[in-house]
Biotite code that builds the C-alpha atoms (Angstrom):
import biotite.structure as struc

atoms = struc.array([
    struc.Atom([-45.746, -8.022, -53.765], chain_id="A", res_id=1, res_name="MET", atom_name="CA", element="C"),
    struc.Atom([-46.619, -11.548, -53.984], chain_id="A", res_id=2, res_name="ALA", atom_name="CA", element="C"),
    struc.Atom([-49.333, -12.884, -56.002], chain_id="A", res_id=3, res_name="GLU", atom_name="CA", element="C"),
    struc.Atom([-51.959, -15.016, -54.203], chain_id="A", res_id=4, res_name="PHE", atom_name="CA", element="C"),
    struc.Atom([-53.278, -18.273, -54.802], chain_id="A", res_id=5, res_name="ARG", atom_name="CA", element="C"),
    struc.Atom([-55.952, -20.347, -53.172], chain_id="A", res_id=6, res_name="ASP", atom_name="CA", element="C"),
    struc.Atom([-56.122, -23.661, -53.793], chain_id="A", res_id=7, res_name="ASP", atom_name="CA", element="C"),
    struc.Atom([-59.436, -24.892, -52.067], chain_id="A", res_id=8, res_name="ARG", atom_name="CA", element="C"),
    struc.Atom([-59.162, -28.533, -52.876], chain_id="A", res_id=9, res_name="ALA", atom_name="CA", element="C"),
    struc.Atom([-55.851, -28.942, -51.176], chain_id="A", res_id=10, res_name="GLN", atom_name="CA", element="C"),
    struc.Atom([-56.431, -26.322, -48.475], chain_id="A", res_id=11, res_name="GLY", atom_name="CA", element="C"),
    struc.Atom([-53.367, -23.973, -49.415], chain_id="A", res_id=12, res_name="LEU", atom_name="CA", element="C"),
    struc.Atom([-53.256, -20.332, -49.986], chain_id="A", res_id=13, res_name="LEU", atom_name="CA", element="C"),
    struc.Atom([-50.035, -19.960, -51.183], chain_id="A", res_id=14, res_name="ALA", atom_name="CA", element="C"),
    struc.Atom([-47.786, -16.476, -52.117], chain_id="A", res_id=15, res_name="ALA", atom_name="CA", element="C"),
    struc.Atom([-45.696, -16.395, -55.475], chain_id="A", res_id=16, res_name="PHE", atom_name="CA", element="C"),
    struc.Atom([-43.117, -14.214, -56.009], chain_id="A", res_id=17, res_name="GLU", atom_name="CA", element="C"),
    struc.Atom([-41.522, -14.567, -59.825], chain_id="A", res_id=18, res_name="GLY", atom_name="CA", element="C"),
    struc.Atom([-43.285, -17.705, -60.614], chain_id="A", res_id=19, res_name="GLY", atom_name="CA", element="C"),
    struc.Atom([-42.097, -19.130, -57.364], chain_id="A", res_id=20, res_name="GLU", atom_name="CA", element="C"),
    struc.Atom([-43.703, -20.392, -54.140], chain_id="A", res_id=21, res_name="VAL", atom_name="CA", element="C"),
    struc.Atom([-42.335, -18.132, -51.404], chain_id="A", res_id=22, res_name="VAL", atom_name="CA", element="C"),
    struc.Atom([-45.150, -18.947, -48.565], chain_id="A", res_id=23, res_name="GLY", atom_name="CA", element="C"),
    struc.Atom([-48.067, -20.481, -47.504], chain_id="A", res_id=24, res_name="ARG", atom_name="CA", element="C"),
    struc.Atom([-50.947, -21.347, -45.256], chain_id="A", res_id=25, res_name="ILE", atom_name="CA", element="C"),
    struc.Atom([-52.588, -24.458, -44.763], chain_id="A", res_id=26, res_name="ALA", atom_name="CA", element="C"),
    struc.Atom([-56.160, -24.230, -44.154], chain_id="A", res_id=27, res_name="TYR", atom_name="CA", element="C"),
    struc.Atom([-59.380, -26.576, -43.805], chain_id="A", res_id=28, res_name="PHE", atom_name="CA", element="C"),
    struc.Atom([-62.794, -25.420, -44.355], chain_id="A", res_id=29, res_name="VAL", atom_name="CA", element="C"),
    struc.Atom([-65.573, -25.955, -41.693], chain_id="A", res_id=30, res_name="LEU", atom_name="CA", element="C"),
    struc.Atom([-69.062, -26.322, -42.493], chain_id="A", res_id=31, res_name="ASP", atom_name="CA", element="C"),
    struc.Atom([-70.308, -26.766, -38.831], chain_id="A", res_id=32, res_name="GLU", atom_name="CA", element="C"),
    struc.Atom([-71.961, -24.968, -36.843], chain_id="A", res_id=33, res_name="PRO", atom_name="CA", element="C"),
    struc.Atom([-71.315, -22.439, -39.824], chain_id="A", res_id=34, res_name="SER", atom_name="CA", element="C"),
    struc.Atom([-68.827, -21.918, -42.620], chain_id="A", res_id=35, res_name="ALA", atom_name="CA", element="C"),
    struc.Atom([-65.386, -20.759, -41.642], chain_id="A", res_id=36, res_name="ALA", atom_name="CA", element="C"),
    struc.Atom([-62.025, -20.974, -43.027], chain_id="A", res_id=37, res_name="LEU", atom_name="CA", element="C"),
    struc.Atom([-59.701, -22.451, -40.344], chain_id="A", res_id=38, res_name="VAL", atom_name="CA", element="C"),
    struc.Atom([-55.661, -21.797, -40.335], chain_id="A", res_id=39, res_name="ALA", atom_name="CA", element="C"),
    struc.Atom([-53.444, -24.871, -39.434], chain_id="A", res_id=40, res_name="VAL", atom_name="CA", element="C"),
    struc.Atom([-50.361, -23.379, -40.280], chain_id="A", res_id=41, res_name="HIS", atom_name="CA", element="C"),
    struc.Atom([-48.020, -20.478, -41.849], chain_id="A", res_id=42, res_name="THR", atom_name="CA", element="C"),
    struc.Atom([-44.813, -21.019, -43.854], chain_id="A", res_id=43, res_name="VAL", atom_name="CA", element="C"),
    struc.Atom([-42.462, -18.752, -45.511], chain_id="A", res_id=44, res_name="VAL", atom_name="CA", element="C"),
    struc.Atom([-39.783, -20.324, -47.571], chain_id="A", res_id=45, res_name="GLU", atom_name="CA", element="C"),
    struc.Atom([-36.096, -20.369, -46.382], chain_id="A", res_id=46, res_name="PRO", atom_name="CA", element="C"),
    struc.Atom([-34.482, -17.329, -47.691], chain_id="A", res_id=47, res_name="GLY", atom_name="CA", element="C"),
    struc.Atom([-37.784, -15.085, -48.152], chain_id="A", res_id=48, res_name="HIS", atom_name="CA", element="C"),
    struc.Atom([-37.981, -14.685, -44.056], chain_id="A", res_id=49, res_name="GLU", atom_name="CA", element="C"),
    struc.Atom([-38.399, -11.333, -42.836], chain_id="A", res_id=50, res_name="GLY", atom_name="CA", element="C"),
    struc.Atom([-40.065, -9.580, -45.912], chain_id="A", res_id=51, res_name="LYS", atom_name="CA", element="C"),
    struc.Atom([-43.794, -9.538, -44.327], chain_id="A", res_id=52, res_name="GLY", atom_name="CA", element="C"),
    struc.Atom([-44.539, -12.342, -46.820], chain_id="A", res_id=53, res_name="ILE", atom_name="CA", element="C"),
    struc.Atom([-46.581, -14.082, -43.601], chain_id="A", res_id=54, res_name="ALA", atom_name="CA", element="C"),
    struc.Atom([-48.129, -11.396, -42.649], chain_id="A", res_id=55, res_name="GLY", atom_name="CA", element="C"),
    struc.Atom([-49.460, -10.524, -46.527], chain_id="A", res_id=56, res_name="ASP", atom_name="CA", element="C"),
    struc.Atom([-50.564, -14.268, -46.404], chain_id="A", res_id=57, res_name="LEU", atom_name="CA", element="C"),
    struc.Atom([-52.809, -14.029, -42.805], chain_id="A", res_id=58, res_name="VAL", atom_name="CA", element="C"),
    struc.Atom([-54.203, -10.514, -44.720], chain_id="A", res_id=59, res_name="ARG", atom_name="CA", element="C"),
    struc.Atom([-55.085, -12.292, -47.807], chain_id="A", res_id=60, res_name="GLU", atom_name="CA", element="C"),
    struc.Atom([-56.320, -15.222, -46.171], chain_id="A", res_id=61, res_name="PHE", atom_name="CA", element="C"),
    struc.Atom([-58.932, -12.816, -43.789], chain_id="A", res_id=62, res_name="TYR", atom_name="CA", element="C"),
    struc.Atom([-59.839, -10.988, -46.937], chain_id="A", res_id=63, res_name="ALA", atom_name="CA", element="C"),
    struc.Atom([-60.722, -14.262, -48.640], chain_id="A", res_id=64, res_name="THR", atom_name="CA", element="C"),
    struc.Atom([-62.811, -15.023, -46.035], chain_id="A", res_id=65, res_name="ALA", atom_name="CA", element="C"),
    struc.Atom([-64.559, -11.540, -45.960], chain_id="A", res_id=66, res_name="ALA", atom_name="CA", element="C"),
    struc.Atom([-65.475, -12.103, -49.630], chain_id="A", res_id=67, res_name="ARG", atom_name="CA", element="C"),
    struc.Atom([-66.595, -15.297, -48.897], chain_id="A", res_id=68, res_name="GLU", atom_name="CA", element="C"),
    struc.Atom([-68.897, -13.889, -46.032], chain_id="A", res_id=69, res_name="GLY", atom_name="CA", element="C"),
    struc.Atom([-67.399, -16.584, -43.341], chain_id="A", res_id=70, res_name="VAL", atom_name="CA", element="C"),
    struc.Atom([-65.360, -16.259, -40.486], chain_id="A", res_id=71, res_name="ALA", atom_name="CA", element="C"),
    struc.Atom([-61.972, -17.398, -39.745], chain_id="A", res_id=72, res_name="VAL", atom_name="CA", element="C"),
    struc.Atom([-60.665, -19.507, -37.059], chain_id="A", res_id=73, res_name="VAL", atom_name="CA", element="C"),
    struc.Atom([-56.810, -18.540, -36.524], chain_id="A", res_id=74, res_name="PRO", atom_name="CA", element="C"),
    struc.Atom([-55.486, -21.654, -35.330], chain_id="A", res_id=75, res_name="LEU", atom_name="CA", element="C"),
    struc.Atom([-52.186, -21.211, -36.561], chain_id="A", res_id=76, res_name="CYS", atom_name="CA", element="C"),
    struc.Atom([-50.099, -19.392, -33.651], chain_id="A", res_id=77, res_name="PRO", atom_name="CA", element="C"),
    struc.Atom([-49.013, -17.139, -36.408], chain_id="A", res_id=78, res_name="TYR", atom_name="CA", element="C"),
    struc.Atom([-52.310, -16.177, -37.641], chain_id="A", res_id=79, res_name="ALA", atom_name="CA", element="C"),
    struc.Atom([-53.464, -15.637, -34.011], chain_id="A", res_id=80, res_name="ALA", atom_name="CA", element="C"),
    struc.Atom([-50.695, -13.279, -33.256], chain_id="A", res_id=81, res_name="LYS", atom_name="CA", element="C"),
    struc.Atom([-51.052, -11.582, -36.446], chain_id="A", res_id=82, res_name="TRP", atom_name="CA", element="C"),
    struc.Atom([-55.152, -11.360, -35.739], chain_id="A", res_id=83, res_name="ALA", atom_name="CA", element="C"),
    struc.Atom([-54.628, -9.929, -32.329], chain_id="A", res_id=84, res_name="GLU", atom_name="CA", element="C"),
    struc.Atom([-52.288, -6.794, -33.829], chain_id="A", res_id=85, res_name="ARG", atom_name="CA", element="C"),
    struc.Atom([-54.719, -6.275, -36.254], chain_id="A", res_id=86, res_name="HIS", atom_name="CA", element="C"),
    struc.Atom([-58.116, -6.343, -34.756], chain_id="A", res_id=87, res_name="PRO", atom_name="CA", element="C"),
    struc.Atom([-59.702, -3.870, -37.553], chain_id="A", res_id=88, res_name="ASP", atom_name="CA", element="C"),
    struc.Atom([-58.873, -6.287, -40.477], chain_id="A", res_id=89, res_name="GLU", atom_name="CA", element="C"),
    struc.Atom([-59.577, -9.727, -38.415], chain_id="A", res_id=90, res_name="ALA", atom_name="CA", element="C"),
    struc.Atom([-62.903, -10.000, -36.476], chain_id="A", res_id=91, res_name="PRO", atom_name="CA", element="C"),
    struc.Atom([-62.752, -12.599, -33.624], chain_id="A", res_id=92, res_name="ALA", atom_name="CA", element="C"),
    struc.Atom([-64.165, -15.955, -34.338], chain_id="A", res_id=93, res_name="ALA", atom_name="CA", element="C"),
    struc.Atom([-67.033, -17.175, -32.210], chain_id="A", res_id=94, res_name="PRO", atom_name="CA", element="C"),
    struc.Atom([-66.222, -19.373, -29.414], chain_id="A", res_id=95, res_name="ALA", atom_name="CA", element="C"),
    struc.Atom([-68.569, -22.180, -30.857], chain_id="A", res_id=96, res_name="ALA", atom_name="CA", element="C"),
    struc.Atom([-66.647, -22.066, -34.235], chain_id="A", res_id=97, res_name="LEU", atom_name="CA", element="C"),
    struc.Atom([-63.042, -22.033, -32.730], chain_id="A", res_id=98, res_name="VAL", atom_name="CA", element="C"),
    struc.Atom([-64.275, -25.127, -30.357], chain_id="A", res_id=99, res_name="GLU", atom_name="CA", element="C"),
    struc.Atom([-65.492, -26.928, -33.572], chain_id="A", res_id=100, res_name="ALA", atom_name="CA", element="C"),
    struc.Atom([-62.469, -26.273, -35.356], chain_id="A", res_id=101, res_name="ALA", atom_name="CA", element="C"),
    struc.Atom([-60.656, -27.360, -32.511], chain_id="A", res_id=102, res_name="GLN", atom_name="CA", element="C"),
    struc.Atom([-62.238, -30.687, -32.154], chain_id="A", res_id=103, res_name="ALA", atom_name="CA", element="C"),
    struc.Atom([-61.904, -31.096, -36.302], chain_id="A", res_id=104, res_name="ARG", atom_name="CA", element="C"),
    struc.Atom([-58.203, -31.004, -36.460], chain_id="A", res_id=105, res_name="LEU", atom_name="CA", element="C"),
    struc.Atom([-57.764, -33.242, -33.172], chain_id="A", res_id=106, res_name="ALA", atom_name="CA", element="C"),
    struc.Atom([-60.261, -35.781, -34.832], chain_id="A", res_id=107, res_name="ALA", atom_name="CA", element="C"),
    struc.Atom([-58.224, -35.415, -38.075], chain_id="A", res_id=108, res_name="ASP", atom_name="CA", element="C"),
    struc.Atom([-54.281, -34.293, -37.801], chain_id="A", res_id=109, res_name="PRO", atom_name="CA", element="C"),
    struc.Atom([-54.111, -34.646, -41.505], chain_id="A", res_id=110, res_name="GLU", atom_name="CA", element="C"),
    struc.Atom([-56.260, -31.800, -42.038], chain_id="A", res_id=111, res_name="LEU", atom_name="CA", element="C"),
    struc.Atom([-52.945, -29.892, -42.352], chain_id="A", res_id=112, res_name="TRP", atom_name="CA", element="C"),
])
């Protein structure tokens, strides 16, 4: 099982195994119209694919948001597909949040 570390300043949720980064979610924090964590990209390092790391990362990302009482906007295609398959763990974000997150990413592609 991976250990997760959230580096909010860098916008990275990383999965570690044996002290080595094996995967990460790049994200940013949306403040308006309300707080949300916006998943932009999920990566699993070569040689670690097929172990469920990406799914574990997305699950932890949603759990982090739930602990903070904020929504998740899954702009990352993998995170969006995972959310569709796990609606009990991944509540849908309001349309206004999705639109705001898309606009912010379009205005600042360096966010990831």
